[in-house]
C-alpha positions in Angstrom: -8.7 8.5 91.8 -6.6 10.1 89.0 -7.8 7.4 86.6 -11.4 8.0 87.4 -11.0 11.8 86.9 -9.3 11.1 83.5 -12.2 8.9 82.4 -14.7 11.6 83.5 -12.8 14.2 81.5 -12.8 11.9 78.4 -16.5 11.3 78.7 -17.2 15.0 79.1 -15.1 15.7 76.0 -17.0 13.0 74.1 -20.3 14.5 75.1 -19.2 18.0 74.2 -18.1 16.7 70.8 -21.4 14.9 70.2 -23.3 18.0 71.1 -21.3 20.3 68.9 -21.2 17.9 65.9 -24.6 16.3 66.0 -27.1 17.7 68.4 -26.7 21.4 67.9 -26.9 21.1 64.0 -30.0 18.9 64.3 -31.7 21.3 66.7 -30.9 24.2 64.4 -32.3 22.4 61.4 -35.5 21.6 63.3 -35.9 25.2 64.4 -35.4 26.4 60.8 -38.0 23.9 59.6 -40.5 25.0 62.3 -40.0 28.6 61.3 -40.7 27.8 57.7 -43.9 25.9 58.7 -45.1 28.8 60.8 -44.4 31.3 58.0 -46.3 29.2 55.5 -49.2 28.8 57.9 -49.4 32.5 58.4 -49.3 33.0 54.6 -52.1 30.5 54.2 -54.2 32.1 56.9 -53.8 35.5 55.3 -54.8 34.0 51.9 -57.9 32.4 53.5 -58.7 35.6 55.3 -58.5 37.5 52.0 -60.9 35.1 50.3 -63.4 35.4 53.2 -63.3 39.2 52.9 -63.8 39.0 49.1 -66.6 36.4 49.3 -68.2 36.4 52.7 -71.4 34.7 51.6 -69.5 31.9 50.0 -67.4 31.5 53.2 -70.5 31.3 55.3 -72.0 28.6 53.0 -68.9 26.6 53.0 -68.7 26.8 56.8 -72.3 25.7 57.1 -71.8 22.8 54.7 -68.7 21.6 56.5 -70.6 21.8 59.8 -73.5 19.9 58.4 -71.3 17.1 57.0 -69.3 16.9 60.3 -72.5 16.7 62.2 -73.8 13.9 60.0 -70.6 11.9 60.2 -70.0 12.3 63.9 -73.6 11.7 65.2 -74.6 8.2 66.1 
């Protein structure tokens, strides 16, 4: 029974080391990248919103044009 417990303890230590050295830094990196993407997305949304407010007629025409093209491409 003592040998089994020792093996379990070794495995637990190996898992903890892997988590500390590999998994945690990878998760942190992914979270940082996701935060950057969200920030850039918000910045782009604000820029588009500003353009729409400056040129509402052009924004409507672009939206109509895109809707028309999508309708033509997606209809049988």
